[in-house]
N, C-alpha and C positions, 0 to 999 in steps of 0.2 A: 627222153632223158629224165632221170630222177631229179627231184627238186629238194632244195633246202629253203625254208622260209624264215627270214629274219624279221622279227617284229621289233620296231623301235617306237618310242614315244618321247624321247628326250635327246638332247645333244650332249649330255654328260658322258664323257668318255666314249663318244660315238666313234671316233677314229679307231680305237682299240676293238670295238665290237665289229666294225666293218672289216678291219684287218683279219680278225678271227674268222668271220664268216667266209671271207674269200680264201683264207688258208684252209679251212675245213672243206669248202666246196672244191677247191683244187685237189686236195688230197683224196676226196671221195669221188671225184669225177662226176659232180652233180652241178646242175644249173642253180643259180641263186636268185631268189625273189626277195627283194628288200621292200618292206612296206612300213611306212610311218603312219601310225594310227592315232587319231584324235577322237577318243570316245569318252571325254570327260563328263558330259551331261549324263550319259548312260551309267557311268560309274556312280555318280551322285545318286541317281534314281535307284540303282541297284542296292545301295547301302542306306537309303532313306535318311540322308544327312539333313539335319535341321528342319524336320517337318513342323509346320505351324508356328515357326518362330522367325526372328530376324536372321538374315543371311550372314554367316560368319565372314568378316573381312578377309580372313586368310583364304577362304574358299573363293571369294571374288578375285583376289590377287592371283591365286593359282590358276583359275580358269583363264584369266586374261593372258597370263604368261604362256600357257600351253597353246592357246589360240594363236598368239603371235608367232610361236615357233612353227605351228602347223602350216600357217599361210606361206611360209617360205621354205618348207621342209623339202619339197621335191627338188628345187633348184640347189639348195644347200647340199643335199645328199649327192646329187650328180656331180657337184664341184668336188666334194670330198672323195668320192670314188675315183674321179678323174685324176686327182692328185695322187691317190694311193697307187693306182695302176701305172702311173708314170715311173714311180719308184720301185714298184714290185709287179712287173708284168705277169699277168696270170690269164691263161686262156680259159676263163670261166664265163659262160653265158650268164648274163644277169639282166634284171629288170628292176626299175625303181618306180614305186607308185605310192600314193597316199590314200587314206580312207578315213571316213568319219563314222563308219559303223562299228559296232562293238567287236572287240578283238576275238571273241569266241566265234562269232559268225565269220570273221575274216579267215580264221584258221580252218573252220569247217568247209568254207567255200573252196579254199585251196586244196584241202584234203580230198574232196569229192573229185576234183580234177586230177589230183596226183596222189593216189592211195599209198605210194611208197615215200611220201614226203616225210622230212624231218623238220621239226620246229626248233628254231634257235631264239632264245630269249635271254635277257639280262637277269641277274640275280637281285637287281635293285627295283624298288617300287617307287618310281619317280613321282607319280601322282600323290602318293601318300606323303612323300617327303615335301613336295611343293605345297601341299595343303596343311602341313603341320600335323599329319596323322589323321586328318578328318575323314579321308576316304582311303580305301585300299583296293587291291585288285580282287576280282573273282579269281579263284585259283585256276589258272590256265591248265596246270598239270592235271587237275581233277576233271576237267571238262573235255580235253582233247583226246583223240584216239591214237595219234601218231607218236613215235618216239620224240622226246623233248631233250634238247641239249641246253643246259642252263650255264651261262657263261659268267664267271666272276669278273669284276673290274680289273683293269690293268693286266689283261691276259690277251695279247694281240696275236698269239701263235697257237695253232692247234697241235697238240702232241698226244700220241696214243701208244706209248711204249710200255709204260708201267701202269697197269690198270688193276683196280680193286673192285670186285663184284660182291656186294653185300647180299647174301642169299638167305632165304627163309625156307629152303627146300620146296620149290614150286616147279611144276612141270613146264611152265613157260620159260624157265631159266635156260633150257637147252635151245629153244627157239631164239631167245634173245642173244645167246652166244653165237648162233649161226649168223644172225644179222650183224653182230659186232665184227665177226671175222670178215664178213663181206665188205666192211668199210675200210679194212686195212689192206694196203697194197702188198705188204709182206707179213701176213698173219703169223708166220712161223717165228718172226722176231718179236712179237708182242708178248710180254709177260703179264699173265692174268693170275691174280691171287683171289681165291674165294674166301670170303670172310663170313663166318656164322657166329652168332652170339647166343648163348643159352646160360641163364643165371645158374642153374644147377645141371651139371653134366653127369648123368647117371649112366647105367649100362645101356638102357634103351637109346639114350641120346648118342652114345658112342657108336651103336649099331647104325643109327640113321646117318651119322657123319661118315662112317666107313662106306655105307651104301651110296651116299651122294658122291663121294670122291670117285668111286668106281664108275658110276653113271656118267659123270663128267668126262672122265678119262676115256671111256668106251664110246660115247655117243656125240660128244661135242667136237668141233673143229679146232679146239684150243690145243696148242702144242705145249707139253710139259707144264700143266697148270700147277699153281701153288695153292696151299690150303692153310687157313688160319682159324682155329676154333678158340673163341674167347668166352669168358664167363663173367661178364660185367652185369651189374644190376639192370642197366638200361642199354639197349642196342646202340642208341645214339652215342653213348659214352664209349662203347667199343669202337665204333667207327671213328670218332674223334681221336682216340688214342692211336689207332692204326695209322690214320692219316698223318698225325704228328710224327710218328716214328718212321714211317716208310716213305712219306712224301710222294704218293702216286700222282700221275698226270690226270687221272680220270677216275671218278667214282661212279659205279653203275648200280642202280636200284630198280627193282621191279615193284611198281606201285600196285599193290593188291587191293581188292575190294574189302578186305577185312584183315584183322590181325595187326601186327606191329606196323607194317608198311602202309596201312590206312592211317594209323595214328601219327606216323612220322610226317605225313603230308597235311596234317591239320595246320592252321595258320601259324601257331607258335613254333611247332617243330620244324616246319618247312623253313622258316626264317633262320632257325639254328643250323640246319643242314646247308642251306644255300648261301648264307651270308657268313656265318662264323667259321666254317671250314675253309673258305676261300679256295675252293677247288672246283673245277668243271665237273658237273654232275649230268649224267645221261640217265634219263628215266624211261623205262619200258613199261608197258601196261599189261595187266592181266586181261585175258580175253573175257 
């Protein structure tokens, strides 16, 4: 059975994240692995915080806090899941565990066992918040190979009816669309709009856009796709405007090794996409 892996490291809004993970797993008919990760020391070492000087009191307080949470995490999560399933029965096989190894290795270990795995993470950086910004995450999206579903706070229910796919004309788009359709129990009812942004739309760009529309219509499993060509200075601006106007359930992005979609997943841009938009984001990867 295919697997969804939910990575947690805080109790902030944990009920909503658990509810979303069960909702998504029930919808996609996948088992759910819930793993609470405490890799604080590795985070500190990775970012070389405070070398050769006194330890910042905020860092000490943050470490103590996350250590205390970790020690009771497994029991607390079992209790929370039990309470959720009493109110929302769901025939979703699940497992709860904790780990003190770094989260990249946690994901890689699960991926090797389950190559069809999807990773579910929060759009919040709890260690960064707890330490007053002293440490941050290695970019999980940058390091993992599986599709990643990034969940905003206060979103307890998975919905995939109105989807926007931000495209930069890449051949992996078609494969991503095939995977997307496989997640939906009634793909014909899913509305997918393809969004492309180009600051200057000349004749060559119009030809590319027309060719892309035909390719999607001919080769993807998407029924009656929509298309939106925008000409903003920055693609992130175009995405923000579209999301504000159309309020889609889900934003899909292919993370490329180069070009705009490499830039958008730098630390600053990622925070803008994942936090400011307040929308669930699904990230596929260029091979």
